[in-house]
C-alpha positions as CSV (number, residue, x, y, z in Angstrom):
1,M,55.5,1.7,7.3
2,L,55.2,-1.9,6.4
3,D,55.2,-2.8,10.1
4,L,52.3,-0.4,10.7
5,F,50.3,-2.0,7.8
6,K,50.9,-5.5,9.2
7,Q,49.8,-4.4,12.7
8,S,46.6,-2.8,11.4
9,L,45.7,-5.5,8.9
10,P,43.6,-7.6,11.4
11,Y,41.7,-4.4,12.4
12,L,41.1,-3.5,8.7
13,T,39.9,-7.0,8.0
14,V,37.4,-6.9,10.9
15,L,36.3,-3.4,9.8
16,G,35.8,-4.6,6.2
17,S,33.8,-7.6,7.4
18,V,31.6,-5.4,9.6
19,G,31.1,-3.0,6.7
20,A,30.2,-5.9,4.3
21,F,27.8,-7.3,7.0
22,C,26.1,-3.9,7.5
23,F,25.7,-3.4,3.7
24,A,24.2,-6.9,3.4
25,V,21.7,-6.2,6.2
26,F,20.8,-2.8,4.7
27,K,20.3,-4.4,1.2
28,Y,18.1,-7.1,2.7
29,L,16.0,-4.7,4.6
30,H,15.7,-2.3,1.6
31,T,14.6,-5.2,-0.6
32,Q,12.0,-6.4,1.9
33,H,10.7,-2.8,2.1
34,I,10.4,-2.6,-1.7
35,N,8.7,-6.0,-1.8
36,A,6.2,-5.0,0.9
37,K,5.4,-1.7,-0.9
38,N,4.8,-3.5,-4.2
39,K,2.6,-6.1,-2.5
40,R,0.6,-3.4,-0.9
41,F,0.1,-1.6,-4.2
42,E,-1.0,-4.9,-5.8
43,Q,-3.6,-5.3,-3.0
44,F,-4.8,-1.7,-3.5
45,N,-5.1,-2.4,-7.3
46,K,-7.1,-5.5,-6.7
47,I,-9.4,-3.6,-4.3
48,F,-9.9,-0.9,-6.9
49,E,-11.0,-3.6,-9.4
50,W,-13.5,-4.8,-6.9
51,V,-14.8,-1.3,-6.2
52,A,-15.6,-1.1,-9.9
53,G,-17.7,-4.1,-9.5
54,R,-15.7,-6.6,-11.4
55,T,-12.8,-9.0,-10.8
56,A,-9.6,-9.0,-12.9
57,D,-11.1,-11.7,-15.2
58,G,-14.3,-9.7,-15.8
59,Q,-16.7,-11.5,-13.4
60,T,-19.4,-9.3,-11.9
61,L,-19.3,-8.9,-8.1
62,V,-22.4,-8.8,-5.9
63,D,-23.2,-5.5,-4.1
64,T,-21.9,-6.7,-0.8
65,Q,-18.5,-7.6,-2.2
66,Q,-18.3,-4.2,-3.9
67,A,-19.3,-2.4,-0.7
68,M,-16.7,-4.4,1.3
69,A,-14.0,-3.3,-1.2
70,V,-15.0,0.3,-0.8
71,Y,-14.6,-0.1,3.0
72,Q,-11.2,-1.6,2.4
73,L,-10.1,1.5,0.5
74,S,-10.0,3.4,3.8
75,E,-7.1,1.2,4.9
76,F,-4.9,2.6,2.1
77,Y,-4.1,6.1,3.3
78,E,-1.0,6.4,1.1
79,Y,-3.2,6.2,-2.0
80,R,-6.0,8.5,-0.8
81,D,-5.2,11.0,-3.6
82,M,-6.2,8.4,-6.1
83,S,-9.1,7.0,-4.0
84,L,-11.0,10.2,-3.1
85,P,-11.8,11.2,-6.7
86,I,-13.1,7.7,-7.5
87,I,-15.2,7.8,-4.3
88,E,-16.5,11.2,-5.3
89,Y,-17.4,9.8,-8.8
90,Y,-19.4,6.9,-7.3
91,L,-21.1,9.2,-4.8
92,A,-22.3,11.4,-7.7
93,Q,-23.5,8.2,-9.5
94,T,-25.4,7.1,-6.4
95,V,-26.9,10.5,-5.4
96,Q,-30.4,9.1,-5.9
97,E,-29.8,6.3,-3.4
98,S,-30.4,6.6,0.3
99,D,-27.3,7.3,2.4
100,S,-28.1,4.1,4.3
101,S,-27.8,1.9,1.2
102,L,-24.9,-0.5,1.6
103,F,-22.8,0.8,-1.3
104,R,-23.4,4.5,-0.6
105,A,-22.8,4.1,3.1
106,S,-19.5,2.4,2.4
107,L,-18.6,5.3,0.0
108,L,-19.4,7.9,2.7
109,Y,-17.5,6.0,5.4
110,S,-14.4,5.6,3.2
111,K,-14.5,9.3,2.1
112,A,-14.7,10.5,5.7
113,K,-12.0,8.1,6.9
114,L,-9.6,9.1,4.0
115,S,-10.4,12.8,4.4
116,E,-9.5,12.8,8.2
117,N,-5.8,13.1,7.6
118,V,-5.8,15.4,4.5
């Protein structure tokens, strides 16, 4: 029995090393995935601040910056359940404007884009 253990020890050592390496790679990739997901949500959150027309420190944005932020919302499909109600709110607020106004056009575009895959 001891002989069998001594003969299989190099194989068990290699197997353990391969297992530890695979775990380390998995842990690294998982951490990178979580970091990327968190960074993407931070970007989305910043875009939402801009959609509201203000920066995080309270500065007012010009209309073109706000419209650009609305266009960028369409890139965040994974958060469309949060985006669409806000877009609907702003569409209701701008109902008196022409559909070709910059802000309203960006709202309509983003709504259509986010609604494509619902």
